[in-house]
C-alpha positions in Angstrom: 16.1 -6.1 -8.5 14.9 -8.6 -5.9 16.5 -9.5 -2.6 15.9 -12.5 -0.3 13.1 -12.1 2.2 14.2 -10.7 5.6 12.4 -10.2 8.8 12.6 -8.5 12.2 15.7 -6.5 13.0 17.4 -7.8 9.8 14.6 -6.3 7.7 14.9 -2.9 9.4 18.7 -2.9 9.0 18.2 -3.8 5.3 15.9 -0.8 4.9 18.3 1.5 6.6 21.3 0.4 4.5 19.3 0.5 1.2 20.2 3.7 -0.7 16.9 3.5 -2.7 18.0 5.5 -5.7 14.8 4.3 -7.2 11.8 3.4 -5.0 12.2 0.1 -3.1 9.3 -1.9 -1.8 8.9 -4.6 0.8 5.7 -6.6 1.2 4.5 -7.0 4.8 1.6 -9.4 3.9 -2.0 -8.6 3.2 -2.1 -5.1 1.7 0.9 -3.9 3.6 4.0 -2.5 2.1 7.0 -0.5 3.2 8.3 1.9 0.5 11.6 3.7 0.6 12.9 6.4 -1.7 16.3 8.1 -0.7 15.8 8.9 3.0 12.0 8.7 3.0 10.2 5.5 4.3 6.4 5.2 4.2 4.3 2.3 5.4 1.1 1.5 3.5 -1.8 -0.3 5.2 0.5 -2.2 7.6 -1.2 -5.1 9.4 1.3 -6.8 11.6 -1.1 -8.3 14.1 -4.0 -10.8 13.8 -7.5 -10.2 12.6 -10.1 -11.4 15.1 -11.5 -14.7 14.0 -9.1 -15.2 11.1 -6.0 -17.3 11.5 -2.8 -15.7 10.1 -1.2 -18.0 7.6 1.9 -15.8 6.9 3.8 -14.5 9.9 4.3 -10.8 9.9 7.9 -9.9 8.9 8.1 -7.2 11.5 6.7 -6.4 15.0 5.3 -2.9 15.3 7.9 -1.9 17.9 10.6 -2.7 15.4 9.3 0.0 13.0 11.7 2.8 14.0 12.0 4.3 10.5 8.4 5.4 9.5 7.9 8.9 8.2 4.2 8.4 7.3 1.8 5.5 7.7 -0.9 5.6 5.0 -4.2 3.9 5.9 -6.7 3.5 3.1 -9.9 2.8 5.2 -11.2 1.9 8.6 -11.4 -1.9 8.3 -9.3 -3.9 10.7 -6.7 -5.1 8.2 -5.9 -1.5 7.2 -6.2 0.4 10.5 -4.9 -2.3 12.9 -5.0 -1.6 16.6 -2.3 -4.2 17.1 0.0 -2.3 14.7 -0.4 1.4 14.7 0.2 2.3 18.4 3.5 0.3 18.3 4.7 2.0 15.1 3.9 5.5 16.5 5.7 4.7 19.7 8.8 3.4 17.8 8.7 6.2 15.2 7.9 9.3 17.3 7.8 11.7 14.3 5.6 9.6 12.2 2.1 10.7 11.3 -0.9 8.6 10.1 -2.6 9.7 6.8 -6.2 8.4 6.5 -9.6 9.3 5.1 -11.3 11.9 7.3 -14.2 9.5 8.0 -11.7 7.0 9.6 -10.4 9.4 12.2 -12.7 8.3 15.0 -12.0 4.6 14.3 -8.2 5.3 14.3 -8.5 7.1 17.6 -10.3 4.1 19.1 -7.4 1.9 17.7 -4.9 4.0 19.7 -3.9 6.7 17.2 -3.9 10.2 18.9 -5.7 12.9 16.9 -2.6 15.0 16.9 -0.7 12.3 15.1 -3.3 12.1 12.2 -3.4 13.9 8.9 -6.9 13.4 7.3 -7.3 13.6 3.6 -9.9 13.1 0.8 -10.4 12.7 -2.9 -8.2 14.8 -5.1 -6.3 16.2 -2.0 -2.6 15.8 -1.6 -0.2 15.6 1.3 3.4 16.7 0.9 6.3 15.3 2.9 9.9 16.5 2.8 12.9 14.9 4.5 16.5 15.8 4.1 15.8 17.8 0.9 13.8 14.9 -0.7 10.1 15.6 -1.5 7.3 13.2 -1.8 3.7 13.9 -2.7 0.7 11.7 -1.8 -2.5 12.1 -3.9 -5.8 10.5 -2.7 -8.0 8.6 -5.1 -11.5 7.3 -4.2 -11.8 3.5 -4.1 -15.0 1.5 -4.5 -15.2 -1.2 -1.7 -17.3 -2.4 -3.4 -19.2 1.0 -3.8 -17.9 4.5 -3.4 -20.3 5.3 -0.5 -19.7 9.0 -0.7 -21.4 11.3 1.8 -21.5 15.0 2.2 -20.4 14.7 5.8 -17.6 12.3 5.4 -16.6 12.3 1.8 -15.2 9.0 0.4 -14.5 6.4 3.2 -12.3 4.2 1.0 -9.2 5.7 -0.6 -6.2 4.7 -2.7 -3.0 6.6 -2.7 -0.6 7.7 -5.5 2.9 8.3 -4.2 5.1 10.5 -6.3 8.8 10.4 -5.7 10.6 12.6 -8.4 9.9 10.7 -11.6 8.3 7.6 -10.0 4.7 7.1 -9.1 3.3 4.2 -7.0 -0.4 3.5 -6.8 -1.8 1.6 -3.8 -5.5 0.9 -4.4 -6.4 -0.2 -0.9 -9.5 -2.4 -1.2 -11.0 -1.6 -4.5 -13.4 -2.5 -7.3 -13.4 -0.8 -10.7 -15.9 1.9 -11.1 -16.8 4.4 -13.9 -14.2 7.2 -13.9 -11.4 5.3 -12.0 -9.3 4.8 -15.1 -9.7 8.5 -16.0 -8.6 9.6 -12.5 -5.5 7.4 -12.6 -4.2 7.5 -16.1 -2.7 11.0 -15.8 -0.4 9.8 -13.0 1.2 7.2 -15.4 1.9 4.8 -12.5 5.3 3.2 -12.4 3.8 0.5 -10.2 0.2 -0.4 -9.4 -0.4 -2.3 -6.2 -3.8 -4.0 -6.7 -5.9 -6.3 -4.5 -6.7 -9.7 -6.2 -8.8 -11.5 -3.6 -12.2 -11.1 -2.0 -15.7 -10.3 -3.2 -15.2 -6.6 -2.7 -11.9 -6.5 -4.6 -10.6 -7.2 -8.1 -10.3 -10.6 -9.6 -6.9 -11.4 -11.0 -7.9 -10.7 -14.6 -9.7 -7.5 -13.5 -6.5 -6.3 -11.8 -4.4 -6.9 -14.8 -6.9 -5.1 -17.0 -7.0 -2.1 -14.7 -3.2 -1.9 -14.7 -3.1 -2.1 -18.4 -5.9 0.6 -18.8 -4.1 3.1 -16.6 -0.8 2.6 -18.3 1.1 1.1 -15.3 4.6 0.0 -16.1 4.4 -2.8 -13.5 1.6 -4.5 -11.6 1.9 -6.1 -8.1 -0.8 -8.2 -6.6 -1.8 -7.9 -2.9 -4.5 -8.8 -0.4 -4.1 -12.6 -0.7 -2.5 -15.5 1.1 -2.1 -13.8 4.5 -5.2 -14.7 6.5 -7.5 -17.8 6.4 -10.3 -17.3 4.0 -8.3 -15.4 1.5 -7.0 -16.6 -1.9 -4.2 -18.8 -0.7 -1.6 -17.6 -3.2 -1.1 -15.6 -6.4 -1.1 -18.6 -8.8 -4.3 -17.6 -10.6 -2.9 -14.1 -11.1 0.5 -15.5 -12.4 -1.3 -17.9 -14.8 -3.4 -15.1 -16.2 -0.4 -12.8 -16.6 1.8 -15.4 -18.3 -1.0 -16.7 -20.5 -2.9 -13.5 -21.4 -0.7 -10.5 -20.8 2.9 -11.5 -21.4 3.9 -7.9 -22.3 2.9 -6.4 -18.9 5.6 -6.8 -16.3 4.5 -8.0 -12.9 6.1 -8.8 -9.5 4.9 -11.3 -6.9 6.4 -10.9 -3.5 7.3 -13.2 -0.6 6.6 -11.6 2.8 9.6 -9.4 3.8 11.1 -9.5 0.3 12.7 -6.5 -1.2 12.2 -5.2 -4.8 13.7 -2.2 -6.4 11.5 -0.4 -9.0 13.5 -0.5 -12.3 14.8 2.9 -13.4 13.0 2.3 -16.7 9.7 2.7 -14.9 10.3 6.3 -14.3 7.7 8.7 -15.8 9.7 10.9 -18.2 
C-alpha cells in the first residue's frame, strides 16, 4: 500500500505511528531508504545533504537532526552519496543508540566524515550483523557489489557492498552501487528477495533493462529502482525503467517512489 509523500517532522511522525506488520519503506532520494519492521527502523545509504559540485534536484525529505528513530544506518561504500558527512553526524546525534554498518575498508573515510569508531560496525562479504529490539530480530547479510569491478584486496576485502535485510519471512536487498558480475545471481538467489532495490543510472550501475533482468534472475517478488533523479547529471526520472517494465516484463511487479513516499511490502511477498 502506498501513502502520500511526507517530509520533515510529519515524516518522522508517520514512521512512528506506522505499525509495520510487513516491512515499510520510504525513499529519501538517491539510494537512500528508511525501512521499518515492527519496532525496528534502519536507514540505508541516507544522503540528506548536497554532493559537492552537483546541484540537488529533489529536496531531501528529512534533515539529519530530525532522524531520531534510527537503529542502524547501513552504508554500502565510501563515496560521498553513501557516506555523507552532511548526514551521518546529525543522525548519530539525534539517534544516540544508532550504529553505522559499513565495509571495513570504509572505516577511515567514515571517521573523517564525523562517525566515531565506537559507533561503527564493520562487515564484509558473507558476514552478517544481527539486531534485536523489543523482541524483534533482524539479520543483515553482506553481498559484494561491483562498482563497476569488485576491487577485492586481501587487506580490505570488498570495498563495495550490498545488504540483504531479513525480517522474519521478508527479505529486502539493497544493492548499493552495482554492476552485474559472474556469481552475483548465485549469491542472491537463495535469499529469495521480497524486494530488490537496484540502481538504474550511471555508468557504474545497471541500466534499466539490466536491473529488471537481475531482479528476475534472483527471483525477487518486487523490484524498486533507485539512484536517479536526485542530483544534476543523473537520469532525471524513472521513465525508461517504467517503459521497459510495462513493455517487456509485465509479470514482474515494481514500485517507483516519490521522495518521502511510504510503501508497505505486500504480505504476499513473504518468503514461505
